[in-house]
C-alpha positions as CSV (number, residue, x, y, z in Angstrom):
1,M,0.0,0.0,0.0
2,Q,1.3,3.3,-0.8
3,N,1.6,6.3,1.6
4,F,0.2,9.5,0.0
5,P,1.3,12.9,1.2
6,A,-1.2,14.9,3.2
7,R,-3.7,17.0,1.2
8,P,-2.7,20.7,1.3
9,D,-6.3,21.8,1.7
10,I,-6.7,19.7,4.9
11,A,-4.5,20.9,7.8
12,P,-3.7,18.4,10.7
13,T,-5.4,19.1,13.9
14,P,-2.8,20.4,16.5
15,K,-2.9,18.8,20.0
16,K,-4.6,20.9,22.6
17,R,-2.7,21.7,25.8
18,S,-4.0,22.9,29.0
19,K,-3.5,26.7,29.2
20,G,-3.2,26.7,32.9
21,A,-0.5,24.0,32.9
22,I,1.5,26.0,30.2
23,V,1.1,29.2,32.1
24,A,2.1,27.7,35.5
25,S,5.2,26.1,34.0
26,I,6.4,29.1,32.3
27,L,5.7,31.2,35.5
28,G,7.6,28.7,37.6
29,G,10.6,28.9,35.3
30,L,10.5,32.7,35.3
31,I,10.4,32.8,39.0
32,V,13.2,30.5,39.5
33,L,15.4,32.2,36.9
34,G,14.5,35.7,38.3
35,A,15.3,34.7,41.9
36,L,18.6,33.0,41.0
37,S,19.8,35.7,38.7
38,S,19.2,38.3,41.6
39,L,21.1,36.1,44.0
40,V,24.3,35.6,42.0
41,D,27.0,38.2,42.6
42,S,28.4,39.9,39.6
43,P,32.2,40.3,39.4
44,A,31.8,44.1,40.3
45,D,29.9,43.2,43.5
46,T,32.8,40.9,44.7
47,P,35.1,42.5,47.1
48,S,38.7,42.7,46.0
49,E,39.9,41.4,49.3
50,A,39.2,38.0,50.7
51,P,36.7,38.2,53.7
52,T,38.3,37.7,57.0
53,S,35.3,35.8,58.5
54,V,32.6,33.8,57.1
55,T,29.0,34.3,58.2
56,S,26.4,31.7,57.4
57,Y,23.1,32.9,56.1
58,E,20.2,30.7,55.2
59,I,18.1,31.9,52.4
60,T,14.4,31.8,53.3
61,A,11.2,31.7,51.0
62,Q,10.7,35.3,52.0
63,D,14.2,36.2,50.6
64,V,13.5,34.5,47.3
65,V,10.2,36.3,46.9
66,D,11.7,39.6,48.1
67,V,14.2,39.6,45.2
68,M,11.5,38.9,42.6
69,D,10.2,41.5,40.3
70,P,6.7,42.7,41.4
71,S,5.4,41.8,37.8
72,Q,6.6,38.2,38.4
73,V,4.5,38.0,41.7
74,D,1.5,39.6,39.9
75,A,1.9,37.0,37.1
76,F,2.0,34.2,39.6
77,C,-1.0,35.5,41.3
78,T,-2.9,35.8,38.0
79,A,-1.9,32.3,36.9
80,Y,-2.9,30.9,40.4
81,Y,-6.4,32.5,40.2
82,Q,-7.0,31.3,36.6
83,L,-6.0,27.8,37.6
84,G,-7.9,27.8,40.8
85,D,-6.6,24.5,42.3
86,Y,-4.0,24.6,45.0
87,D,-2.7,21.1,44.6
88,L,-2.4,21.3,40.7
89,A,-0.9,24.7,40.9
90,L,1.7,23.6,43.5
91,D,2.6,20.7,41.3
92,Q,3.1,22.9,38.3
93,F,5.1,25.3,40.4
94,T,7.3,22.5,41.9
95,E,7.9,21.2,38.3
96,G,9.4,24.6,37.2
97,Y,11.1,25.4,40.6
98,G,12.6,22.0,41.0
99,S,12.6,19.6,43.9
100,G,15.4,19.2,46.5
101,Q,15.8,23.0,46.7
102,D,16.3,25.0,49.9
103,P,13.8,26.7,50.5
104,S,11.5,24.1,49.1
105,A,9.1,24.8,46.3
106,E,6.1,24.6,48.7
107,E,7.6,27.2,51.1
108,V,8.2,29.7,48.2
109,F,4.8,28.8,46.6
110,D,3.0,29.6,50.0
111,E,5.0,32.8,50.5
112,L,4.0,34.0,47.1
113,L,0.3,33.2,47.8
114,V,0.6,35.4,51.0
115,R,1.6,38.2,48.7
116,C,-1.3,37.8,46.2
């Protein structure tokens, strides 16, 4: 049997994707990238002398959200309200944020919800 090429007048039907899942995934990735890029020291910020003492500082979920651009927080809130399901939104956020992070995805997610 021969395989004929698709007719040009009939376009294949594209797969539909969940709008909320796409928005949440993109938003999660933007949040992580924004937070990480704000936390990284640039060479100009690095002191020329080595520090004489080392202080330990634990980064909290509040710190992560504090360094985010306000438009990212607004985008998160909008996406969350459109999705409307806490567990599904948290799963999507965790997928973009990553697991095994400190602070955890759930801590950052909850801090973002407080700011909505």
